[in-house]
Each structure stands twice: as structure tokens, then as C-alpha cells.
C-alpha positions in Angstrom: 6.7 19.1 -17.5 5.8 16.4 -16.9 6.5 13.3 -19.8 4.3 10.3 -20.2 5.5 7.2 -21.6 3.6 4.7 -21.7 4.4 1.1 -21.0 1.2 -0.9 -22.2 3.3 -2.3 -25.3 6.3 -4.0 -22.9 6.2 -7.6 -21.8 8.9 -8.8 -19.7 11.4 -11.3 -21.0 9.9 -10.9 -24.6 11.4 -8.3 -26.4 14.4 -7.8 -24.5 16.0 -4.9 -26.8 12.7 -2.8 -26.6 12.1 -3.3 -23.2 16.1 -2.4 -21.9 16.0 1.0 -24.6 12.7 1.8 -23.0 13.4 1.5 -19.2 16.7 2.7 -19.9 15.3 6.2 -21.2 13.1 6.3 -17.9 15.8 6.2 -15.9 17.5 8.7 -18.0 14.7 11.2 -17.6 15.0 10.1 -13.4 18.7 11.4 -13.9 18.4 14.8 -15.1 15.3 15.5 -12.9 12.9 15.2 -15.5 8.9 13.8 -14.3 7.9 11.0 -16.0 4.3 9.2 -15.6 4.2 5.7 -16.6 0.7 4.5 -18.1 0.5 0.6 -17.3 -2.2 -2.3 -17.4 -0.3 -4.3 -14.8 3.3 -4.0 -13.3 3.5 -7.8 -13.7 4.3 -7.3 -17.1 7.2 -5.6 -16.3 11.0 -6.3 -15.3 10.5 -6.4 -11.8 13.9 -4.8 -10.8 12.4 -1.7 -12.9 9.2 -1.9 -10.7 10.8 -1.7 -7.5 13.1 1.1 -9.1 9.9 3.0 -10.1 8.8 2.8 -6.3 11.6 4.1 -4.8 11.7 7.6 -6.9 9.8 10.7 -6.2 9.7 12.1 -10.2 8.5 8.5 -11.6 5.3 7.3 -11.1 3.2 4.4 -12.4 -0.6 5.3 -13.4 -2.5 2.6 -13.8 -5.5 1.9 -16.8 -7.5 -1.1 -17.7 -5.6 -4.5 -18.6 -7.2 -6.1 -21.7 -6.5 -9.7 -21.6 -5.2 -11.6 -23.9 -1.5 -11.7 -26.3 0.9 -8.5 -27.1 -1.9 -7.4 -29.7 -3.8 -6.3 -26.8 -1.9 -3.2 -26.0 -3.0 -1.4 -29.1 -6.5 -1.5 -27.3 -4.8 -0.4 -24.2 -3.2 2.2 -25.5 -5.8 3.7 -27.4 -7.4 4.2 -24.5 -5.1 5.3 -22.4 -4.5 8.6 -25.0 -8.3 9.0 -25.0 -9.0 8.8 -21.6 -5.9 10.5 -20.0 -6.4 14.4 -18.5 -2.9 15.2 -18.0 -1.4 17.4 -20.1 2.4 17.4 -21.8 4.2 15.5 -24.0 3.4 11.5 -25.1 6.0 9.0 -26.0 5.4 5.7 -27.5 7.5 3.6 -27.3 6.9 1.8 -30.1 5.9 2.9 -33.4 2.0 2.7 -32.8 -0.3 6.5 -32.2 -3.5 5.4 -31.5 -6.3 7.2 -33.2 -7.9 10.2 -31.1 -11.8 10.4 -30.6 -11.6 13.0 -28.2 -10.2 16.0 -29.7 -7.1 15.7 -27.3 -4.0 18.3 -28.6 -1.2 16.7 -26.4 2.2 16.7 -28.6 2.4 12.7 -29.1 5.7 11.1 -30.0 6.5 8.0 -31.3 9.6 5.6 -31.8 10.0 4.1 -34.8 13.0 0.8 -34.0 13.4 -1.0 -37.6 11.8 -1.9 -41.0 12.6 -5.3 -40.7 9.5 -6.1 -42.4 10.1 -4.5 -45.4 14.0 -5.9 -46.0 12.7 -9.1 -44.5 9.0 -10.0 -46.1 9.4 -13.6 -46.1 9.9 -13.5 -42.5 6.1 -11.6 -41.9 3.2 -12.5 -43.3 1.2 -10.2 -45.3 -1.6 -9.5 -43.4 1.7 -8.6 -40.7 2.9 -6.4 -43.4 0.4 -4.3 -44.3 -0.7 -3.8 -40.7 3.0 -2.5 -40.5 3.0 -0.4 -42.7 -0.4 0.8 -41.9 1.3 2.2 -38.8 4.1 3.1 -39.9 2.6 5.8 -42.0 0.2 6.8 -39.8 2.8 7.7 -37.5 5.2 9.3 -40.1 2.3 11.2 -41.1 0.3 12.3 -37.2 3.2 12.0 -34.7 4.7 15.6 -33.3 8.3 13.7 -34.6 9.1 10.4 -34.7 12.2 9.2 -33.5 14.2 6.9 -35.1 17.6 4.8 -33.1 20.1 4.8 -35.9 20.9 7.0 -39.3 21.0 3.7 -40.8 16.9 3.6 -39.7 16.6 6.9 -41.1 18.1 6.0 -44.4 15.5 2.8 -44.2 12.6 5.1 -44.0 13.6 7.5 -47.1 14.1 4.5 -48.9 10.8 2.9 -48.1 8.2 6.2 -47.2 9.9 9.4 -48.7 12.4 11.2 -47.8 9.6 13.6 -46.4 8.6 10.9 -43.9 12.6 11.0 -42.7 12.6 14.5 -43.0 9.5 14.0 -40.2 12.5 12.2 -37.9 15.2 12.5 -36.0 17.7 10.0 -34.8 18.1 9.2 -31.4 20.3 6.1 -30.0 19.4 3.9 -27.6 19.9 4.5 -24.2 22.0 1.9 -22.6 22.3 1.7 -18.4 25.4 -1.1 -17.9 24.8 -0.2 -13.8 21.7 -2.3 -14.5 23.7 -5.4 -14.5 25.8 -5.0 -11.5 22.6 -5.3 -9.1 21.5 -8.6 -7.1 22.8 -12.3 -7.1 24.6 -14.2 -9.9 22.8 -17.3 -9.7 24.4 -20.6 -9.4 23.9 -22.5 -13.1 25.4 -19.0 -14.5 28.1 -18.7 -12.0 29.2 -22.3 -13.4 28.9 -21.5 -16.7 30.9 -18.3 -16.3 33.5 -20.4 -14.7 34.6 -21.9 -18.1 35.9 -19.9 -21.0 32.7 -19.9 -23.8 31.8 -17.5 -26.9 28.8 -15.3 -26.1 26.0 -14.5 -28.2 23.0 -12.6 -27.0 19.8 -12.4 -28.9 16.5 -13.8 -29.6 16.7 -16.2 -32.3 14.5 -15.2 -35.1 15.3 -15.7 -38.5 17.3 -12.9 -39.3 19.7 -13.2 -36.6 21.9 -16.1 -38.3 22.5 -17.9 -34.9 23.0 -21.1 -37.1 26.1 -19.7 -38.8 27.6 -19.0 -34.9 26.7 -22.8 -34.3 28.8 -23.6 -37.7 31.2 -21.6 -37.0 32.0 -23.3 -33.6 31.3 -26.8 -34.8 34.2 -25.8 -37.0 37.1 -24.7 -33.9 35.4 -27.0 -31.6 38.1 -29.8 -31.7 41.1 -26.9 -32.1 39.8 -24.9 -29.0 38.4 -28.2 -26.9 37.8 -26.6 -23.7 35.6 -23.8 -25.5 32.0 -23.3 -25.4 29.6 -21.8 -26.6 26.8 -19.8 -24.4 23.6 -18.7 -26.6 21.7 -16.6 -24.6 17.9 -15.5 -25.5 14.6 -17.4 -26.4 15.1 -20.2 -28.6 14.3 -21.0 -31.7 13.3 -24.5 -33.0 16.0 -24.0 -35.9 18.4 -23.3 -33.9 17.2 -25.9 -31.4 17.7 -28.4 -34.7 21.0 -27.0 -35.7 22.6 -27.9 -32.8 20.7 -31.3 -32.4 21.9 -32.3 -35.7 25.6 -32.3 -35.0 26.6 -35.5 -34.3 29.6 -35.5 -31.9 27.7 -35.8 -28.4 30.9 -34.1 -26.8 30.7 -31.0 -28.9 26.9 -30.4 -28.7 27.0 -30.9 -25.1 29.5 -27.6 -25.1 26.6 -25.5 -26.7 25.1 -23.9 -24.0 21.1 -22.1 -24.2 20.1 -20.2 -21.1 16.4 -18.5 -22.9 16.0 -15.6 -21.0 18.4 -14.7 -18.1 18.3 -11.7 -15.0 19.8 -8.4 -15.5 22.9 -9.4 -12.8 23.2 -13.0 -14.7 23.5 -11.1 -18.5 26.2 -8.9 -16.9 28.2 -12.1 -15.5 27.9 -13.5 -18.7 28.8 -10.0 -20.5 32.0 -9.7 -18.1 33.5 -13.6 -18.5 33.7 -14.1 -22.0 36.2 -14.4 -24.9 34.3 -13.1 -27.2 31.2 -11.5 -27.9 29.5 -12.8 -31.7 26.1 -11.0 -33.5 25.9 -12.8 -36.8 22.5 -10.8 -37.3 21.7 -9.3 -40.5 19.5 -7.0 -39.7 19.4 -4.8 -36.9 18.1 -1.0 -36.2 20.7 -0.6 -33.5 22.0 -3.8 -32.2 22.1 -2.9 -27.9 23.6 -6.3 -27.0 26.6 -6.2 -29.3 26.9 -2.4 -27.6 26.1 -3.7 -24.1 29.5 -6.3 -24.8 31.5 -3.9 -26.1 31.0 -1.3 -23.3 32.0 -4.3 -20.8 35.3 -4.4 -22.8 34.8 -7.7 -24.5 36.1 -8.0 -28.2 33.0 -8.2 -30.7 32.5 -9.4 -34.1 29.2 -8.5 -35.9 28.2 -8.5 -39.5 29.5 -5.8 -41.8 25.7 -4.1 -41.9 22.8 -2.4 -41.1 23.3 -0.4 -38.1 25.7 -2.4 -36.3 29.3 -0.4 -37.3 27.5 2.6 -36.8 26.4 2.1 -33.2 29.8 0.2 -32.7 31.5 3.0 -33.7 34.1 1.0 -35.9 35.5 -0.3 -33.3 34.1 -4.2 -33.4 35.3 -6.9 -36.1 33.1 -6.7 -38.7 32.4 -10.0 -41.1 30.1 -9.2 -44.2 27.1 -10.2 -44.2 25.7 -14.0 -45.5 29.4 -15.3 -45.0 29.8 -19.2 -44.7 30.4 -20.5 -41.2 34.1 -20.9 -42.3 34.9 -16.6 -42.4 33.0 -16.4 -38.8 35.3 -19.3 -37.5 38.5 -17.6 -38.9 37.1 -14.7 -37.5 36.7 -16.0 -33.8 39.9 -18.1 -34.5 41.9 -15.0 -34.9 40.5 -13.0 -31.5 41.2 -16.1 -29.6 45.1 -16.9 -30.5 45.8 -13.5 -29.7 46.7 -11.7 -26.8 43.7 -8.8 -26.5 44.6 -5.5 -26.8 43.4 -4.3 -22.9 44.1 -0.7 -23.7 42.1 -0.6 -26.9 39.0 -2.3 -25.3 39.1 -0.3 -22.3 39.2 2.4 -24.3 36.5 1.5 -26.7 34.6 0.8 -23.5 34.6 4.6 -22.2 33.6 5.6 -25.8 30.3 3.8 -25.9 29.2 4.6 -22.1 29.8 8.1 -22.8 27.5 7.8 -26.1 24.7 5.9 -24.8 24.4 6.6 -21.3 20.7 7.2 -20.4 20.9 10.5 -19.3 22.5 12.2 -22.0 19.9 10.0 -24.4 17.5 11.5 -22.2 18.1 14.8 -22.9 18.4 14.5 -26.9 14.7 13.2 -26.4 13.8 15.8 -23.7 15.1 18.3 -26.4 12.6 16.6 -29.2 9.3 16.7 -27.1 10.6 20.6 -26.3 11.2 21.3 -29.7 8.2 19.9 -32.1 
């Protein structure tokens, strides 16, 4: 059996969590010996390290389809053309919520991942048109897919809450795959090498409003005088709100200790994880929370919110702060960690446990079981 995983929805550097989850799953399929075809519109949209890896695999192959020029919305038309023209039989796994319509009466089993229900929990961050589209696409996938895969038990509860128990019964939870070995290949850039030579708190996310990065900035400002040698490093595409919050800090020396790197390579991110004193994520909603799990897998102390999927995927082994807590609460939690000696044994055991739980091979086996069963 050959599994097809269309990659039209991926744009390197734009949705890093989605990209990592999909590419790690493909690596997992390769590890268990399951042949995979990867329909694409352009290899240039993909992580170049992943594209080079595919070229070296016997059981993983790209299959080129026509590309539509434009924004990320073009993926819906590209996926539709693919589904209606592919001649390869076997299961097709769409990575991100959209199940294309079919016009040719094809009978191949189609599966779909739904990653989160943010548009229902935080409607204020989505336009009405976007919310209507997502509801339509979710309902169609939940009704038409052979089976839907979710990335946490929390998300299964969200599907039941917003779309009904019957829809949730049509879903299986399969956690995201995480491949820590990806972060060990290549050369660290001089910029990241320099950053990692200092003490710093790390946070990794695209800075959408619900990520609440401003709370971390405010907490750091409260701690800056006490920990004068400590920096704050923010990885991910910077938002205007976050930029404004940093620029509003009157003390120039504090402001300059907040470093926004933007998007970084895998090897650079691995170095930042490895060398940080502490990882913090103040997000109020995560379908999975990959960066927190990645940090834990590197043996790093982790502070996250006690909400959404984060306690679930960090296996109860992080420090948890109530959602919507004030910056002083976050600064207290950070200070408590910084002022005590690390429990290296506990951190090492937590790292082993999360690496075992989310390794690509075991996740791929769970996904394959769904593809065979349904």
C-alpha cells in the first residue's frame, strides 16, 4: 500500500508547526517502511533540508502537479485538481482540514487532519467570512472523510463541543510526530551562535494574538533589573503588536535585551533550545503546542499555560500558569525557576518520556492503523 500525503498546503516558514508535523510524519512513514507519494506544486515551497532528504529516500517520492500562482489560498484549487486527476489508488491523507470535492467518482479513501478549533474559541481574531469558511470546511471533512485525525484529546473535546458527539466519534487522536534529530544537522549561523553564548529565556511561536507573547515581554521587563545578564529571545514571525510592546519599553538597555530572530533554520532552532535557561509559552490556545514539547525533549525547563492541550502534551511535567494571568504571575514563575538549581535528572527523564511518546515511527504506525482500519 502506498500512502499519498499532498503537500500543497505547506509554505516553508509560514506555518512552522504544521510544516514540522507533516514532514515529521513523512519521516515516520519512511522509518516503518511505508511507501509515500508526496504530491506537490513546487518543491521551492518546501523546507530545502526536507526536499534534499526526500531525494535520498527509496520509498518517498515527489509527484509534481500544476501550480497556481497566488497566495496560500491557491492550495485549495491545487488540492482539488490533484484529487480529481490522480491515478494512484490507496489512502490519501490531507494534512490540514480541507477535503477537496471530487468530480470523477473516484473511490480512494480520503483522510484529513484537523488541527484546532481556534476560530470557534477566539472568533474575534477571524473575519466572519473566514469563520464561515472554516465551519463549512470542517463540517465537510467530518462528514465526507473516511476518518478524521486530531492531534490531542483536547481537540477531540472541542470537536464534540462545537460540531457534536457524532462528529467526534468519527475522529481518532494521533499526536503530532516530533523528530528531534532534524535539529542536529547543519551549521549554526553566526548570529544564533552569538545569541546562544548568553543566558536567555526562549519563546517560540508565530506571534498571533492568542499566543499572548506580550505577557512574556511584560514579565521579562519586571525581571530585567534583577537578572541583568538575562536576555529574552523570541523566535517566529513578529507581529506589529509585539513589536510595539517592545518599542514601548522606555529603558533602552532592557529593550535591547529582547531579541526577535524571526524564522530560523532547524539547526539554529536546535541550538536555541539546547542553550536556553528556560522555555516559556503564554499561549491561551494550542491544539498541540509543538514548541513546548520540543523544548522539553531537549531537557529544558518549560513554563506554559494550564489550558487547552498544553498540560496533556507536556505530560504534566511542565510548570503551569493559569490562562490570562498577569505579567507579575509569569515573572514570579520565571524567577522561581531561575533562582533554583535545575533538577537535571527530572528534566532528563521528562525528555526521554516525551521523545518516546512523540517519536515519528510510533506516530506513523498509529496513523497507518487508522488508514488501514477505516
